[in-house]
Biotite code that builds the C-alpha atoms (Angstrom):
import biotite.structure as struc

atoms = struc.array([
    struc.Atom([114.672, 108.509, 104.566], chain_id="A", res_id=1, res_name="MET", atom_name="CA", element="C"),
    struc.Atom([115.898, 111.074, 102.055], chain_id="A", res_id=2, res_name="SER", atom_name="CA", element="C"),
    struc.Atom([116.685, 110.268, 98.237], chain_id="A", res_id=3, res_name="PRO", atom_name="CA", element="C"),
    struc.Atom([120.203, 109.691, 96.943], chain_id="A", res_id=4, res_name="PRO", atom_name="CA", element="C"),
    struc.Atom([121.754, 113.524, 96.902], chain_id="A", res_id=5, res_name="SER", atom_name="CA", element="C"),
    struc.Atom([122.360, 114.738, 92.804], chain_id="A", res_id=6, res_name="GLY", atom_name="CA", element="C"),
    struc.Atom([120.035, 114.849, 90.086], chain_id="A", res_id=7, res_name="SER", atom_name="CA", element="C"),
    struc.Atom([116.914, 112.510, 90.528], chain_id="A", res_id=8, res_name="ARG", atom_name="CA", element="C"),
    struc.Atom([117.334, 111.500, 86.916], chain_id="A", res_id=9, res_name="SER", atom_name="CA", element="C"),
    struc.Atom([120.584, 110.096, 86.541], chain_id="A", res_id=10, res_name="THR", atom_name="CA", element="C"),
    struc.Atom([121.444, 107.281, 86.191], chain_id="A", res_id=11, res_name="PRO", atom_name="CA", element="C"),
    struc.Atom([123.698, 105.500, 89.289], chain_id="A", res_id=12, res_name="GLU", atom_name="CA", element="C"),
    struc.Atom([120.289, 108.268, 91.512], chain_id="A", res_id=13, res_name="ASN", atom_name="CA", element="C"),
    struc.Atom([117.950, 105.370, 90.039], chain_id="A", res_id=14, res_name="LYS", atom_name="CA", element="C"),
    struc.Atom([119.459, 102.486, 91.014], chain_id="A", res_id=15, res_name="ALA", atom_name="CA", element="C"),
    struc.Atom([120.715, 103.859, 94.405], chain_id="A", res_id=16, res_name="ARG", atom_name="CA", element="C"),
    struc.Atom([116.392, 104.883, 94.677], chain_id="A", res_id=17, res_name="GLU", atom_name="CA", element="C"),
    struc.Atom([115.738, 100.955, 94.096], chain_id="A", res_id=18, res_name="LYS", atom_name="CA", element="C"),
    struc.Atom([118.484, 99.437, 95.898], chain_id="A", res_id=19, res_name="ILE", atom_name="CA", element="C"),
    struc.Atom([117.198, 101.650, 99.432], chain_id="A", res_id=20, res_name="ASP", atom_name="CA", element="C"),
    struc.Atom([113.735, 100.440, 98.818], chain_id="A", res_id=21, res_name="ALA", atom_name="CA", element="C"),
    struc.Atom([115.214, 96.733, 98.353], chain_id="A", res_id=22, res_name="LEU", atom_name="CA", element="C"),
    struc.Atom([117.832, 96.879, 101.673], chain_id="A", res_id=23, res_name="LEU", atom_name="CA", element="C"),
    struc.Atom([114.540, 98.852, 103.499], chain_id="A", res_id=24, res_name="ALA", atom_name="CA", element="C"),
    struc.Atom([112.390, 95.777, 102.048], chain_id="A", res_id=25, res_name="GLN", atom_name="CA", element="C"),
    struc.Atom([114.888, 93.274, 103.618], chain_id="A", res_id=26, res_name="SER", atom_name="CA", element="C"),
    struc.Atom([114.824, 94.445, 106.963], chain_id="A", res_id=27, res_name="GLY", atom_name="CA", element="C"),
    struc.Atom([117.436, 97.591, 106.660], chain_id="A", res_id=28, res_name="TRP", atom_name="CA", element="C"),
    struc.Atom([117.406, 100.960, 107.475], chain_id="A", res_id=29, res_name="THR", atom_name="CA", element="C"),
    struc.Atom([118.925, 103.405, 105.212], chain_id="A", res_id=30, res_name="VAL", atom_name="CA", element="C"),
    struc.Atom([120.100, 106.567, 106.488], chain_id="A", res_id=31, res_name="GLN", atom_name="CA", element="C"),
    struc.Atom([123.137, 109.648, 105.657], chain_id="A", res_id=32, res_name="ASP", atom_name="CA", element="C"),
    struc.Atom([126.013, 110.000, 106.497], chain_id="A", res_id=33, res_name="ARG", atom_name="CA", element="C"),
    struc.Atom([125.393, 113.363, 108.758], chain_id="A", res_id=34, res_name="ASP", atom_name="CA", element="C"),
    struc.Atom([122.330, 111.332, 110.418], chain_id="A", res_id=35, res_name="ALA", atom_name="CA", element="C"),
    struc.Atom([123.758, 108.491, 111.407], chain_id="A", res_id=36, res_name="MET", atom_name="CA", element="C"),
    struc.Atom([122.450, 106.818, 114.323], chain_id="A", res_id=37, res_name="ASN", atom_name="CA", element="C"),
    struc.Atom([124.330, 102.739, 114.796], chain_id="A", res_id=38, res_name="LEU", atom_name="CA", element="C"),
    struc.Atom([121.719, 102.104, 117.625], chain_id="A", res_id=39, res_name="THR", atom_name="CA", element="C"),
    struc.Atom([119.324, 100.852, 115.307], chain_id="A", res_id=40, res_name="VAL", atom_name="CA", element="C"),
    struc.Atom([120.404, 97.515, 114.677], chain_id="A", res_id=41, res_name="PRO", atom_name="CA", element="C"),
    struc.Atom([120.700, 97.129, 111.069], chain_id="A", res_id=42, res_name="ALA", atom_name="CA", element="C"),
    struc.Atom([121.648, 100.193, 109.026], chain_id="A", res_id=43, res_name="VAL", atom_name="CA", element="C"),
    struc.Atom([123.003, 101.237, 105.413], chain_id="A", res_id=44, res_name="ALA", atom_name="CA", element="C"),
    struc.Atom([124.351, 103.999, 105.540], chain_id="A", res_id=45, res_name="VAL", atom_name="CA", element="C"),
    struc.Atom([124.751, 106.001, 102.367], chain_id="A", res_id=46, res_name="ARG", atom_name="CA", element="C"),
    struc.Atom([128.036, 107.376, 100.586], chain_id="A", res_id=47, res_name="GLU", atom_name="CA", element="C"),
    struc.Atom([130.388, 106.279, 103.935], chain_id="A", res_id=48, res_name="PHE", atom_name="CA", element="C"),
    struc.Atom([133.617, 108.410, 103.995], chain_id="A", res_id=49, res_name="LYS", atom_name="CA", element="C"),
    struc.Atom([136.128, 104.978, 103.997], chain_id="A", res_id=50, res_name="LEU", atom_name="CA", element="C"),
    struc.Atom([139.876, 105.443, 104.924], chain_id="A", res_id=51, res_name="GLU", atom_name="CA", element="C"),
    struc.Atom([142.413, 107.452, 102.640], chain_id="A", res_id=52, res_name="ARG", atom_name="CA", element="C"),
    struc.Atom([143.010, 106.061, 99.455], chain_id="A", res_id=53, res_name="GLY", atom_name="CA", element="C"),
    struc.Atom([139.843, 103.961, 99.821], chain_id="A", res_id=54, res_name="HIS", atom_name="CA", element="C"),
    struc.Atom([136.830, 106.066, 98.438], chain_id="A", res_id=55, res_name="GLY", atom_name="CA", element="C"),
    struc.Atom([133.368, 106.076, 99.623], chain_id="A", res_id=56, res_name="PHE", atom_name="CA", element="C"),
    struc.Atom([131.177, 103.452, 99.714], chain_id="A", res_id=57, res_name="ALA", atom_name="CA", element="C"),
    struc.Atom([128.164, 103.744, 98.225], chain_id="A", res_id=58, res_name="ASP", atom_name="CA", element="C"),
    struc.Atom([126.459, 101.801, 101.399], chain_id="A", res_id=59, res_name="TYR", atom_name="CA", element="C"),
    struc.Atom([128.447, 100.752, 105.103], chain_id="A", res_id=60, res_name="LEU", atom_name="CA", element="C"),
    struc.Atom([126.277, 98.155, 105.776], chain_id="A", res_id=61, res_name="LEU", atom_name="CA", element="C"),
    struc.Atom([125.998, 98.135, 109.721], chain_id="A", res_id=62, res_name="PHE", atom_name="CA", element="C"),
    struc.Atom([124.617, 95.353, 112.373], chain_id="A", res_id=63, res_name="LEU", atom_name="CA", element="C"),
    struc.Atom([124.173, 95.857, 115.794], chain_id="A", res_id=64, res_name="ASP", atom_name="CA", element="C"),
    struc.Atom([127.011, 99.698, 115.813], chain_id="A", res_id=65, res_name="GLY", atom_name="CA", element="C"),
    struc.Atom([129.220, 97.708, 114.044], chain_id="A", res_id=66, res_name="GLN", atom_name="CA", element="C"),
    struc.Atom([130.440, 97.710, 110.393], chain_id="A", res_id=67, res_name="ALA", atom_name="CA", element="C"),
    struc.Atom([129.952, 94.481, 108.240], chain_id="A", res_id=68, res_name="VAL", atom_name="CA", element="C"),
    struc.Atom([129.938, 94.758, 105.200], chain_id="A", res_id=69, res_name="GLY", atom_name="CA", element="C"),
    struc.Atom([129.455, 97.775, 101.852], chain_id="A", res_id=70, res_name="VAL", atom_name="CA", element="C"),
    struc.Atom([127.498, 98.178, 99.226], chain_id="A", res_id=71, res_name="CYS", atom_name="CA", element="C"),
    struc.Atom([128.260, 98.993, 95.912], chain_id="A", res_id=72, res_name="GLU", atom_name="CA", element="C"),
    struc.Atom([125.463, 100.583, 93.785], chain_id="A", res_id=73, res_name="ALA", atom_name="CA", element="C"),
    struc.Atom([125.641, 101.007, 89.713], chain_id="A", res_id=74, res_name="LYS", atom_name="CA", element="C"),
    struc.Atom([123.161, 101.989, 86.923], chain_id="A", res_id=75, res_name="PRO", atom_name="CA", element="C"),
    struc.Atom([121.067, 99.841, 85.559], chain_id="A", res_id=76, res_name="ALA", atom_name="CA", element="C"),
    struc.Atom([123.283, 97.607, 82.888], chain_id="A", res_id=77, res_name="GLY", atom_name="CA", element="C"),
    struc.Atom([126.758, 97.407, 84.032], chain_id="A", res_id=78, res_name="VAL", atom_name="CA", element="C"),
    struc.Atom([127.918, 93.713, 84.779], chain_id="A", res_id=79, res_name="PRO", atom_name="CA", element="C"),
    struc.Atom([127.689, 93.512, 88.685], chain_id="A", res_id=80, res_name="VAL", atom_name="CA", element="C"),
    struc.Atom([130.472, 90.871, 88.529], chain_id="A", res_id=81, res_name="ARG", atom_name="CA", element="C"),
    struc.Atom([132.825, 93.358, 87.112], chain_id="A", res_id=82, res_name="ASN", atom_name="CA", element="C"),
    struc.Atom([132.231, 95.597, 89.284], chain_id="A", res_id=83, res_name="VAL", atom_name="CA", element="C"),
    struc.Atom([133.554, 93.142, 92.240], chain_id="A", res_id=84, res_name="GLU", atom_name="CA", element="C"),
    struc.Atom([136.919, 94.433, 92.219], chain_id="A", res_id=85, res_name="VAL", atom_name="CA", element="C"),
    struc.Atom([135.913, 97.783, 93.216], chain_id="A", res_id=86, res_name="GLN", atom_name="CA", element="C"),
    struc.Atom([134.026, 96.373, 95.977], chain_id="A", res_id=87, res_name="ALA", atom_name="CA", element="C"),
    struc.Atom([137.089, 93.913, 97.098], chain_id="A", res_id=88, res_name="LEU", atom_name="CA", element="C"),
    struc.Atom([138.516, 97.416, 98.075], chain_id="A", res_id=89, res_name="LYS", atom_name="CA", element="C"),
    struc.Atom([136.197, 98.963, 99.928], chain_id="A", res_id=90, res_name="TYR", atom_name="CA", element="C"),
    struc.Atom([136.263, 96.217, 102.807], chain_id="A", res_id=91, res_name="VAL", atom_name="CA", element="C"),
    struc.Atom([139.805, 96.583, 103.358], chain_id="A", res_id=92, res_name="ASP", atom_name="CA", element="C"),
    struc.Atom([138.950, 100.381, 103.817], chain_id="A", res_id=93, res_name="GLY", atom_name="CA", element="C"),
    struc.Atom([137.108, 100.970, 107.279], chain_id="A", res_id=94, res_name="LEU", atom_name="CA", element="C"),
    struc.Atom([138.230, 104.239, 109.130], chain_id="A", res_id=95, res_name="PRO", atom_name="CA", element="C"),
    struc.Atom([140.394, 103.078, 112.249], chain_id="A", res_id=96, res_name="ALA", atom_name="CA", element="C"),
    struc.Atom([137.829, 104.467, 114.499], chain_id="A", res_id=97, res_name="THR", atom_name="CA", element="C"),
    struc.Atom([134.686, 102.402, 113.420], chain_id="A", res_id=98, res_name="LEU", atom_name="CA", element="C"),
    struc.Atom([134.694, 98.926, 115.600], chain_id="A", res_id=99, res_name="ASP", atom_name="CA", element="C"),
    struc.Atom([134.418, 96.046, 112.931], chain_id="A", res_id=100, res_name="ALA", atom_name="CA", element="C"),
    struc.Atom([134.103, 91.714, 114.331], chain_id="A", res_id=101, res_name="PRO", atom_name="CA", element="C"),
    struc.Atom([135.860, 90.727, 111.611], chain_id="A", res_id=102, res_name="HIS", atom_name="CA", element="C"),
    struc.Atom([138.407, 92.758, 109.438], chain_id="A", res_id=103, res_name="LYS", atom_name="CA", element="C"),
    struc.Atom([138.601, 93.429, 106.908], chain_id="A", res_id=104, res_name="PRO", atom_name="CA", element="C"),
    struc.Atom([134.661, 93.496, 106.319], chain_id="A", res_id=105, res_name="LEU", atom_name="CA", element="C"),
    struc.Atom([133.182, 89.806, 104.965], chain_id="A", res_id=106, res_name="PRO", atom_name="CA", element="C"),
    struc.Atom([130.571, 90.868, 103.497], chain_id="A", res_id=107, res_name="PHE", atom_name="CA", element="C"),
    struc.Atom([130.196, 92.465, 99.820], chain_id="A", res_id=108, res_name="ALA", atom_name="CA", element="C"),
    struc.Atom([127.521, 93.769, 97.757], chain_id="A", res_id=109, res_name="TYR", atom_name="CA", element="C"),
    struc.Atom([127.673, 95.223, 94.342], chain_id="A", res_id=110, res_name="VAL", atom_name="CA", element="C"),
    struc.Atom([123.803, 95.927, 93.180], chain_id="A", res_id=111, res_name="SER", atom_name="CA", element="C"),
    struc.Atom([121.625, 97.842, 90.307], chain_id="A", res_id=112, res_name="THR", atom_name="CA", element="C"),
    struc.Atom([119.177, 97.859, 92.196], chain_id="A", res_id=113, res_name="GLY", atom_name="CA", element="C"),
    struc.Atom([117.446, 94.723, 89.781], chain_id="A", res_id=114, res_name="GLU", atom_name="CA", element="C"),
    struc.Atom([120.616, 92.673, 89.541], chain_id="A", res_id=115, res_name="GLU", atom_name="CA", element="C"),
    struc.Atom([122.642, 91.926, 93.010], chain_id="A", res_id=116, res_name="THR", atom_name="CA", element="C"),
    struc.Atom([126.058, 90.254, 93.919], chain_id="A", res_id=117, res_name="ALA", atom_name="CA", element="C"),
    struc.Atom([127.625, 88.991, 96.891], chain_id="A", res_id=118, res_name="PHE", atom_name="CA", element="C"),
    struc.Atom([130.317, 87.973, 98.202], chain_id="A", res_id=119, res_name="ILE", atom_name="CA", element="C"),
    struc.Atom([130.860, 85.911, 101.734], chain_id="A", res_id=120, res_name="ASN", atom_name="CA", element="C"),
    struc.Atom([134.164, 86.164, 103.331], chain_id="A", res_id=121, res_name="HIS", atom_name="CA", element="C"),
    struc.Atom([133.689, 84.075, 105.873], chain_id="A", res_id=122, res_name="LEU", atom_name="CA", element="C"),
    struc.Atom([133.588, 80.934, 103.500], chain_id="A", res_id=123, res_name="ASP", atom_name="CA", element="C"),
    struc.Atom([136.827, 78.406, 103.457], chain_id="A", res_id=124, res_name="PRO", atom_name="CA", element="C"),
    struc.Atom([136.397, 79.701, 99.281], chain_id="A", res_id=125, res_name="LEU", atom_name="CA", element="C"),
    struc.Atom([134.361, 82.659, 98.641], chain_id="A", res_id=126, res_name="PRO", atom_name="CA", element="C"),
    struc.Atom([133.487, 84.452, 95.533], chain_id="A", res_id=127, res_name="ARG", atom_name="CA", element="C"),
    struc.Atom([130.434, 86.192, 94.022], chain_id="A", res_id=128, res_name="THR", atom_name="CA", element="C"),
    struc.Atom([127.429, 85.057, 93.882], chain_id="A", res_id=129, res_name="ARG", atom_name="CA", element="C"),
    struc.Atom([124.434, 86.486, 92.994], chain_id="A", res_id=130, res_name="GLU", atom_name="CA", element="C"),
    struc.Atom([121.400, 86.583, 94.862], chain_id="A", res_id=131, res_name="VAL", atom_name="CA", element="C"),
    struc.Atom([117.623, 87.771, 94.722], chain_id="A", res_id=132, res_name="PHE", atom_name="CA", element="C"),
    struc.Atom([118.079, 90.987, 96.948], chain_id="A", res_id=133, res_name="THR", atom_name="CA", element="C"),
    struc.Atom([119.973, 91.926, 100.214], chain_id="A", res_id=134, res_name="PHE", atom_name="CA", element="C"),
    struc.Atom([119.989, 89.363, 102.897], chain_id="A", res_id=135, res_name="HIS", atom_name="CA", element="C"),
    struc.Atom([118.159, 90.576, 105.605], chain_id="A", res_id=136, res_name="ARG", atom_name="CA", element="C"),
    struc.Atom([120.334, 91.293, 109.023], chain_id="A", res_id=137, res_name="PRO", atom_name="CA", element="C"),
    struc.Atom([119.520, 88.169, 110.442], chain_id="A", res_id=138, res_name="GLU", atom_name="CA", element="C"),
    struc.Atom([120.816, 85.997, 107.549], chain_id="A", res_id=139, res_name="THR", atom_name="CA", element="C"),
    struc.Atom([124.299, 87.954, 107.789], chain_id="A", res_id=140, res_name="LEU", atom_name="CA", element="C"),
    struc.Atom([124.549, 87.140, 111.864], chain_id="A", res_id=141, res_name="ARG", atom_name="CA", element="C"),
    struc.Atom([123.484, 83.432, 110.888], chain_id="A", res_id=142, res_name="GLU", atom_name="CA", element="C"),
    struc.Atom([126.733, 83.262, 109.518], chain_id="A", res_id=143, res_name="TYR", atom_name="CA", element="C"),
    struc.Atom([129.094, 85.545, 111.634], chain_id="A", res_id=144, res_name="PHE", atom_name="CA", element="C"),
    struc.Atom([127.548, 83.087, 114.797], chain_id="A", res_id=145, res_name="ASP", atom_name="CA", element="C"),
    struc.Atom([128.321, 79.844, 111.753], chain_id="A", res_id=146, res_name="ALA", atom_name="CA", element="C"),
    struc.Atom([131.771, 81.181, 111.520], chain_id="A", res_id=147, res_name="HIS", atom_name="CA", element="C"),
    struc.Atom([132.459, 81.721, 114.927], chain_id="A", res_id=148, res_name="LEU", atom_name="CA", element="C"),
    struc.Atom([130.933, 78.067, 115.681], chain_id="A", res_id=149, res_name="LEU", atom_name="CA", element="C"),
    struc.Atom([133.257, 76.825, 112.926], chain_id="A", res_id=150, res_name="GLY", atom_name="CA", element="C"),
    struc.Atom([136.238, 78.948, 114.233], chain_id="A", res_id=151, res_name="LEU", atom_name="CA", element="C"),
    struc.Atom([135.729, 76.822, 117.904], chain_id="A", res_id=152, res_name="ARG", atom_name="CA", element="C"),
    struc.Atom([135.346, 73.427, 116.290], chain_id="A", res_id=153, res_name="ARG", atom_name="CA", element="C"),
    struc.Atom([138.871, 73.696, 114.665], chain_id="A", res_id=154, res_name="GLN", atom_name="CA", element="C"),
    struc.Atom([140.677, 74.147, 118.499], chain_id="A", res_id=155, res_name="TRP", atom_name="CA", element="C"),
])
């Protein structure tokens, strides 16, 4: 795993180093875009270019080769709730060439490495929640399974 690009001393890169570690501790494999390997079951790809007008997601999250969420990294001290609009812009920007089980992407995180917020768009009333760390890949799979089960019950 290589460090985030750019100068290591910037506040945002310090946050990314912490975020990389938190993602890895939660079971995600952190990769650079140029070395992306989606055969790994749970991957967080750094600095992923989205559709035109959507910019770059600091991290694009993949489960079983399919995009499922994003993470916006911010320096320590930035209130994570002030950035949720930016993360929401990213969930709509998935390139058409990528597969996703749900569009827009259902999961969005905003993190400083010290503080992390999460939005689950599979919830009937999605809202930003502060979490201690990133969810394990298995947990996000459970959210998908629960969502699909709920859809089947509505039929």
